[in-house]
C-alpha positions in Angstrom: -31.1 0.7 22.8 -31.6 -2.2 25.1 -33.6 -1.8 28.3 -34.4 -3.4 31.6 -37.5 -1.7 33.2 -38.6 -1.5 36.6 -41.3 0.9 38.7 -37.9 2.3 40.5 -35.2 1.6 38.1 -34.2 1.4 34.3 -31.0 0.0 33.0 -30.3 0.4 29.2 -27.4 0.5 26.7 -27.2 4.3 25.4 -25.6 4.7 22.0 -23.5 7.9 21.7 -21.8 9.1 18.4 -19.0 7.1 17.2 -20.6 3.8 18.0 -19.9 3.5 21.8 -22.7 1.8 24.0 -22.7 2.7 27.4 -24.4 0.7 30.1 -26.5 3.4 32.2 -28.4 2.3 35.4 -31.1 5.0 36.3 -32.9 4.8 39.7 -36.3 6.8 40.1 -36.6 7.4 36.2 -38.8 10.0 35.3 -39.3 11.4 38.5 -39.5 14.9 39.3 -36.2 14.7 41.3 -32.8 16.7 40.6 -30.2 14.5 38.9 -27.3 12.9 40.2 -24.7 11.3 38.3 -22.3 8.7 40.0 -18.8 8.5 38.6 -16.9 5.1 39.5 -13.4 4.7 40.5 -10.7 3.6 38.1 -11.3 0.0 37.9 -14.6 -0.6 38.9 -18.3 -0.9 37.2 -21.6 0.7 38.1 -22.0 -2.0 41.2 -19.5 0.2 43.2 -22.3 2.0 43.9 -24.7 -0.5 45.0 -24.3 -0.4 48.7 -24.2 3.5 48.4 -27.4 3.7 46.9 -28.8 0.9 49.1 -27.9 2.4 52.5 -27.6 5.8 51.9 -30.5 8.4 51.4 -30.1 9.2 48.0 -32.8 7.7 46.3 -35.0 9.8 48.4 -34.0 12.6 46.8 -32.5 12.3 43.6 -33.0 10.6 40.1 -29.7 9.0 40.2 -27.6 8.1 37.3 -24.6 5.7 37.2 -23.0 4.2 34.0 -19.8 2.0 33.1 -17.0 3.9 31.2 -16.1 2.6 28.0 -13.8 -0.3 27.9 -15.1 -1.4 31.4 -18.3 -3.2 33.0 -21.2 -3.8 30.4 -20.2 -0.6 28.2 -18.4 -1.3 24.7 -14.9 -0.9 23.8 -13.6 2.6 22.3 -11.7 3.0 19.5 -8.2 4.4 20.8 -6.5 4.7 24.1 -8.0 6.3 27.3 -7.8 9.7 28.4 -9.3 12.3 30.8 -10.3 14.3 27.6 -12.3 11.5 26.3 -13.8 10.6 29.5 -14.8 13.9 29.9 -16.2 14.1 26.4 -18.0 10.6 26.6 -19.7 12.3 29.8 -21.0 15.1 28.1 -22.6 13.0 25.3 -24.1 10.7 27.5 -25.9 13.9 29.2 -26.9 14.9 25.9 -28.4 11.4 25.1 -30.3 11.2 28.3 -31.5 14.8 28.1 -29.7 16.0 31.2 -28.7 19.9 30.6 -27.1 20.3 34.2 -26.5 17.8 37.0 -25.3 17.2 40.3 -22.0 14.8 40.5 -20.6 12.7 43.1 -17.2 10.8 42.2 -15.0 7.9 44.0 -11.2 8.0 42.9 -11.3 8.1 39.4 -14.5 9.8 39.3 -13.1 12.8 41.0 -10.8 13.2 38.1 -13.4 12.9 35.3 -15.6 15.4 37.5 -12.7 18.1 37.0 -12.4 17.0 33.8 -16.2 17.9 33.1 -15.6 21.3 34.5 -12.9 22.1 32.4 -14.8 20.9 29.3 -18.5 22.0 30.1 -18.7 23.6 33.5 -22.1 24.6 32.7 -23.5 21.1 33.0 -22.5 21.1 36.6 -24.7 22.0 39.4 -22.6 20.8 42.3 -19.3 18.8 42.6 -18.5 16.2 45.2 -16.5 13.1 45.9 -14.7 10.8 47.8 -11.1 10.0 47.4 -9.7 12.9 45.3 -7.1 13.2 43.0 -5.0 16.4 42.6 -2.2 16.4 40.0 -0.6 19.1 41.6 0.0 17.7 45.1 3.5 18.5 46.6 3.9 14.7 47.2 2.7 13.5 43.6 5.9 11.5 43.1 5.6 9.1 45.8 2.0 8.6 44.4 3.2 7.8 41.0 5.9 5.5 42.6 3.4 3.7 44.0 1.1 3.4 40.9 4.5 2.0 39.5 4.5 -0.9 41.7 1.2 -1.6 41.0 1.8 -1.8 36.9 4.5 -4.3 37.4 2.2 -6.6 39.1 -0.4 -5.8 36.5 2.4 -6.9 33.7 3.2 -10.0 35.3 -0.2 -11.1 34.2 -0.1 -9.9 30.8 -1.0 -13.6 29.8 -4.4 -13.0 31.2 -4.9 -9.4 30.1 -7.5 -9.5 27.1 -10.0 -12.0 28.6 -13.0 -11.2 29.8 -12.2 -11.1 34.0 -13.4 -14.6 35.3 -13.0 -15.9 38.6 -9.8 -17.3 37.6 -8.2 -14.4 36.1 -9.6 -12.6 39.1 -7.9 -14.6 41.7 -4.4 -14.1 40.0 -5.3 -10.6 40.1 -6.2 -10.4 43.6 -3.1 -12.3 44.8 -0.9 -9.9 42.5 -2.3 -6.7 43.0 -5.1 -6.1 45.4 -4.2 -8.2 48.3 -0.8 -6.3 48.5 -2.6 -3.0 47.9 -5.4 -3.5 50.5 -3.7 -5.6 53.3 0.1 -4.8 52.3 1.1 -8.5 52.7 0.8 -11.7 51.0 -1.5 -14.3 52.1 1.2 -16.4 54.3 1.7 -13.3 56.1 -1.6 -12.2 57.0 -3.0 -13.2 60.8 -6.1 -15.5 61.2 -8.5 -12.4 61.3 -6.6 -10.9 58.2 -7.1 -14.0 56.3 -11.0 -13.8 57.1 -11.0 -10.2 56.0 -9.3 -11.2 53.0 -11.5 -13.9 51.9 -14.8 -11.2 52.5 -13.1 -8.4 50.6 -12.7 -11.0 47.8 -16.1 -12.4 47.5 -17.2 -8.7 47.6 -15.0 -7.1 45.1 -15.1 -9.8 42.1 -18.8 -8.4 41.2 -17.7 -4.6 40.8 -14.9 -5.6 38.5 -16.1 -8.2 36.4 -15.9 -8.5 33.4 -13.4 -5.7 32.7 -10.4 -7.2 31.1 -7.2 -6.9 33.3 -5.4 -5.1 30.4 -7.9 -2.0 30.8 -7.0 -1.8 34.4 -3.4 -1.5 33.7 -4.0 0.9 30.7 -5.8 3.3 33.1 -2.9 3.2 35.8 -0.5 3.6 33.1 -2.0 6.7 31.5 -2.0 8.1 35.1 1.6 8.0 35.4 2.7 8.8 31.9 0.3 11.1 30.3 -2.1 12.4 33.0 0.4 15.1 34.2 0.6 16.7 30.9 -3.2 17.4 31.1 -3.0 19.1 34.5 -2.8 22.7 33.2 -6.3 21.8 31.5 -7.8 20.2 34.7 -6.7 23.6 36.5 -9.3 25.6 34.3 -11.9 22.7 36.1 -10.7 24.3 39.4 -11.5 27.7 38.3 -14.8 26.6 36.8 -15.5 25.0 40.1 -14.8 27.9 42.4 -18.4 28.8 41.3 -19.8 25.8 42.1 -20.8 24.0 45.4 -18.0 21.7 45.9 -17.5 18.9 48.5 -14.0 17.2 49.1 -14.6 13.9 51.0 -11.4 12.1 51.9 -10.0 9.5 54.2 -7.5 10.8 56.7 -5.7 7.1 56.2 -6.1 6.7 52.5 -3.1 4.8 51.0 -3.9 5.3 47.6 -4.4 9.0 47.3 -3.1 10.9 50.3 -5.1 13.2 52.4 -2.6 15.9 51.5 -4.1 15.7 47.8 -7.4 16.7 49.5 -6.4 19.3 51.6 -4.1 21.2 48.8 -6.9 20.9 46.4 -9.4 22.6 48.8 -6.5 25.2 48.9 -6.5 25.3 45.0 -10.5 25.7 44.8 -11.7 28.7 46.6 -15.1 28.0 48.7 -14.6 24.1 48.5 -15.8 21.9 51.5 -13.3 19.6 53.2 -14.4 16.6 54.9 -12.3 14.3 56.3 -13.0 10.6 57.7 -10.7 9.1 60.4 -10.2 5.8 61.8 -11.3 2.8 59.8 -12.0 4.8 56.7 -9.8 4.0 53.6 -9.8 4.6 49.7 -12.7 2.3 49.4 -14.4 1.4 52.3 -17.4 3.3 51.7 -18.3 0.9 49.0 -18.2 -2.1 51.4 -19.1 -0.9 54.7 -22.7 0.0 55.5 -21.8 2.7 58.1 -19.2 4.4 56.1 -21.7 4.5 53.1 -24.5 5.8 55.2 -22.3 8.8 57.0 -20.6 9.8 53.4 -24.1 10.0 51.9 -25.7 11.8 54.8 -22.5 14.3 54.9 -23.3 14.9 51.2 -26.9 15.8 51.5 -26.4 17.7 54.5 -23.7 19.9 52.7 -26.4 20.3 49.7 -28.9 21.2 52.0 -26.9 23.7 53.7 -25.6 25.7 50.4 -29.0 25.6 49.1 -28.2 23.4 46.1 -31.1 21.0 46.4 
């Protein structure tokens, strides 16, 4: 188990059954604080949380644990395809390895699916559940969501010659042009205004370290799984919803989210009795809390206020 130590941070490779090695970073290791596990969005490594950890108030209240899913970031590759069941099992194994019997959770995007999977697999491991940009497979508008993902998959397949190399700058530039510029700005470079091009350069510079070195194939395979196979797991995820009804649950979501519509969050709250909905208005989008300091601070502050209000910490 390789370890990098510091007074307030420890980063290590944690061995799991089957030979997986999971890159894990712990803030406030060994402190007498409740544990909060941060669950990444689909294509991101643990650096997705850097701004939220640095600018929010979590480090004053929690021992923070964040990690790279298998096949992403600094973790090793799993033997076999991705699935929500495997992601939940890997999280259980990580909690076992870290000797954490129960934890608070906060996820972004895919992280909210992993959270629901853990609730189905091992609800006793959850003290509270929160997230930003929630997925809900029973959403009445799920067909439109799947159609947008299909469009993204077409762009990924156009990059198939770059799929299996660790994401470097040339591969990322191609990925940005084919997929993420269109996803974030809704236009190609030639159609952007001068202000839009400036924002494009800033976002491109900020996004690269949050993705590297995850191969493009891993990104493609996750989105393909979401369209082809995740719907079949929805009955199992509903079991997680039933389990979450007895937990403090905070559903945070941008009203203008163009990746996972606000309707997902609203309908999910109806499916989880007692869940609290926090909606975010002008300027917030699916990933803005990871890039904009004011958004990061507000989201974390709202999470902490909720946990204080319900007496969870």
